[in-house]
C-alpha positions, 0 to 999 in steps of 0.5 A: 232812149237810155241815158248816154253814159261816160265810158268808166262808171270811175270817171266823174261827168264833166261840167262842159261836154265841150271845150275849146281854147284858142282854136284857129283854123287857117286854109292856105291859099294856093294859086291867085287864092289868098290864104283864109282864116276860118277860125281865130282864137276861137274860145268856147265852153259848152255846159254838160246838158244843155241844149246849145245853139252855135249861130253864124252866117254863111262863111262864119267859120261854122261847119269848120267847128264841126269838123275839127271835132268831129276829126274830118278836118286838121286844126291849125292850133289850139285845144279842143275836147270833146266829153274831157277827150282832148281830140289829139291826145285821146282821139279815138275817146273823143270821136266816141263821145260825140255823134255828128248829123252832117248838112249833107244826105250822105248814105249808101244808096244800097244800103237799107236803114237797118243794115247802115245802122248796123254797119255804124254800130259795128265801125265804133265797136258796139257789140252785137249784145249792145246794139239798139238798132230796131229801137233807135228805127223806131225813135225817128221813126223809120221802123217800117221801112227798116229794109227798105234800100235808102235810095228809095227813102224820101229827103225828109226820112234819110235826115231822120236816118242820118240823126240815126245813124248818129244815135248808134253809139249813144254819145253824150254828145250829139251834134246837129249841123242844119238838121232841118233845112229844106224838111217839111214843118210836120218833120221838122216837129217831129225831130224836134220832139225827139232831140228834147227828149234825147236832151231831157235824157242827159245827152248834150245837143250842140245845134247849128240853125239858120231858122232863128226862131229854132234856136229861140225856141229850143236852146237854153244857150247860144253863142254867136259867130262870125269871121272865125269869132265869138261874138256873142255868148250867153244864155238865151234868155240873157241875150234877148235883153241885150239889145235896149229897143222896144216898140208898143203898138196902140191900137185907136179907136179912131183914126189919125192922120198926123202925129199929134205933136205931144208925142213929137218926142217919141221915136212914133210912126203911123203906118196905118190911121188907127195903128200907131207905133213908138220905139222906144229904149227901156233903159230911157224911156218908162211905159208910164210916160209913153201913156201919159204922152198919149193921153195928152194928145187926147188920143182914144187907145183900144188896144196896147201890145209891145213887141219884143225882142227876138233873137234874130234882133240881135243875130242881125245887128251882131253880123252886121256887114259880114255878106259885103266884107265876104263879098270883097 
């Protein structure tokens, strides 16, 4: 697929594909329902060309944010720019700069994939001579289903068709809202292969997902939202360094029945007679000190490995208590 380009070659490429400043969204209550602040002074910049992860628990405000960007929900206050176009003052340009793949499989069951993409291209004003319907269907693996009714497609195929639908106008920004929810592993890998290729060609990808290992593998930057507020934003690598906590796992040559006194000063556990776990803070304890204590305890080690911090650890730490608060 061709790399997306701005509408006019005279306009320089923006530094940020998405710029959000002081965004607020208040849903007014009705009857016994209290007003809900879905987004609170939310500010975020998504660098052009990034594969950007937006994470947060259910009800954190992710879908509200995406719907505002797509022009489906009206914000209460703040500014949002898509590819340097304000969604209020340059609405048409902003909408043309973004393609959204929603969570819901909302397709007309009586349209074929070919017809779905042709209609979508027409809505965005793409001339027939510039449409790439066959090419896009081939990219998402639906070329052989081009003339089948959408109602006959499997859930995975419909998900692919939604991605194809978001690409018909070659937007420089593509938003994927839980795109692999309920999708089998093979299809998930297929989708990510094409998203990586699209990103390599210059398209900015904004991904929301509950599969944290996906975000860790795919995204070069990650933002975490909780209760409508931005609680973390950094490169994925930098975020993974934020939790000062590691574990060293020792496989022992001889079994132990108790933790030796020499290791009393460490957070050591013995989940199995030949497996010793020691949790430590790299900023406070050097690995050499741990190994010296193990040698002092006359423990013969058969193997050593460390348990690194994962994005899930950071996510859980930063959003701790969100489910309990949401239930109140």
